[in-house]
Legacy VTK file of the C-alpha trace (Angstrom):
# vtk DataFile Version 3.0
C-alpha trace
ASCII
DATASET POLYDATA
POINTS 75 float
165.150 130.857 89.541
161.403 131.985 90.409
158.771 130.721 87.717
155.129 132.774 88.134
151.976 131.194 87.405
148.644 133.158 87.213
145.752 131.049 88.442
142.362 133.617 88.409
144.111 136.534 88.029
146.406 135.956 91.331
150.358 135.568 90.703
151.657 132.246 92.584
155.310 132.893 92.517
157.301 129.451 92.533
160.959 129.929 94.804
163.695 128.053 95.628
164.856 128.545 99.428
167.456 131.141 98.562
165.553 133.396 96.883
164.174 136.582 98.400
160.334 137.491 98.445
161.318 141.028 97.789
162.669 140.473 95.068
160.323 138.280 93.010
156.864 138.853 94.833
154.198 142.123 94.803
151.372 142.276 97.669
148.478 139.878 96.922
150.764 137.288 95.496
150.911 133.868 96.908
154.597 132.497 97.299
154.927 128.772 97.281
158.981 128.205 98.300
160.912 124.886 98.712
162.507 124.627 102.380
164.625 121.726 102.780
162.378 118.527 102.095
159.004 120.274 102.306
157.334 123.093 100.113
155.938 126.234 102.646
152.867 128.544 101.348
152.929 132.214 102.060
150.928 134.928 101.195
152.449 138.666 100.499
151.259 141.490 101.962
151.966 144.993 102.877
153.939 144.104 105.940
155.971 141.344 104.272
155.004 137.509 104.282
153.245 135.343 106.276
152.911 131.588 105.930
151.175 128.348 107.522
152.682 126.569 110.415
153.380 123.516 108.799
155.115 123.582 104.849
153.361 120.956 102.715
155.348 117.556 102.234
155.173 117.333 97.880
154.864 120.595 95.628
151.217 119.278 94.232
149.428 119.576 97.727
151.137 123.040 98.047
149.886 124.124 94.404
146.851 122.911 94.965
146.035 125.383 98.508
147.661 127.929 96.487
145.483 127.648 93.572
142.333 127.314 95.872
143.362 130.335 97.751
143.727 132.266 94.743
140.068 131.064 93.632
138.724 132.322 96.846
141.023 135.392 96.516
139.355 136.160 93.391
135.577 136.245 94.380
LINES 1 76
75 0 1 2 3 4 5 6 7 8 9 10 11 12 13 14 15 16 17 18 19 20 21 22 23 24 25 26 27 28 29 30 31 32 33 34 35 36 37 38 39 40 41 42 43 44 45 46 47 48 49 50 51 52 53 54 55 56 57 58 59 60 61 62 63 64 65 66 67 68 69 70 71 72 73 74
């Protein structure tokens, strides 16, 4: 089940591996999706989701990166 965390006015959406971006995310959201044994980070834009090449091994690291990106976007 998708959950949403608001950080500096930016939505960080936590998704399970089978949950779709289009169903739970909006443009300018940051999504963290559990994929296999790692956590992938995606930025949601007009043209869909774009993510980093390497997923994070632990959720906390993915969340920290998402919060840092939200801080940057809020400036």
